C-alpha positions in Angstrom: -11.9 4.6 -25.9 -11.9 4.6 -22.0 -15.0 6.1 -19.9 -13.6 9.2 -18.9 -12.8 10.3 -22.8 -16.5 9.0 -23.5 -17.7 11.3 -20.5 -15.8 14.2 -21.7 -16.8 14.0 -25.3 -21.0 13.9 -23.8 -21.3 10.2 -24.7 -22.8 8.8 -21.0 -22.8 5.2 -20.4 -26.4 3.4 -20.1 -26.2 3.0 -16.6 -25.6 6.8 -15.8 -28.7 7.6 -14.5 -29.0 4.2 -12.4 -29.3 5.3 -8.6 -27.1 3.2 -6.3 -28.1 2.2 -3.4 -26.3 2.3 -0.1 -27.5 -0.6 2.1 -25.7 -0.1 5.5 -23.8 -3.0 6.3 -24.0 -4.5 10.3 -21.3 -4.3 11.9 -20.7 -8.1 12.3 -20.1 -8.3 8.6 -17.6 -5.5 8.3 -15.6 -6.9 11.2 -14.9 -10.5 12.2 -12.5 -11.5 14.8 -9.8 -13.8 13.3 -7.9 -15.7 16.2 -4.6 -17.1 15.3 -2.5 -19.3 17.0 0.7 -18.3 18.8 3.3 -20.2 16.0 1.3 -17.9 13.7 1.8 -15.1 15.3 5.6 -15.6 16.2 6.0 -16.4 12.6 4.6 -12.8 11.2 6.6 -11.5 14.2 9.8 -12.9 12.6 8.7 -11.7 9.4 8.4 -8.2 10.2 11.7 -8.0 12.2 13.2 -9.5 9.0 11.7 -6.5 7.2 12.6 -3.9 9.9 16.5 -5.2 9.5 16.4 -5.1 5.7 15.2 -1.5 5.7 17.8 -0.6 8.4 20.5 -2.3 6.1 19.2 0.2 3.2 18.7 3.3 5.2 22.3 2.7 6.2 23.6 1.9 2.8 22.0 5.4 1.7 23.5 7.2 4.5 26.9 5.9 3.4 26.2 7.0 -0.2 25.1 10.2 1.0 28.2 10.8 3.3 30.2 9.8 0.1 28.4 12.5 -2.3 28.4 15.3 0.4 32.4 14.9 1.0 32.5 15.0 -2.9 34.1 11.8 -3.1 32.1 11.1 -6.3 33.3 14.3 -7.9 35.6 13.6 -11.0 
């Protein structure tokens, strides 16, 4: 039985009365600057370009399939 089923049946978990304290985190712990070298940035850029080309190829393939479907080439 999962926690939701227990809750719906009225069986609360022992920790349901515990207060949750939100400690505000300073901005320095939330945001840390990461400097990358040029080689790493270029590799990431190439990976992004490759991904875009893959997506464009899939889009072109879907457009061709849609064209065939709309022109009733797939009917028996």
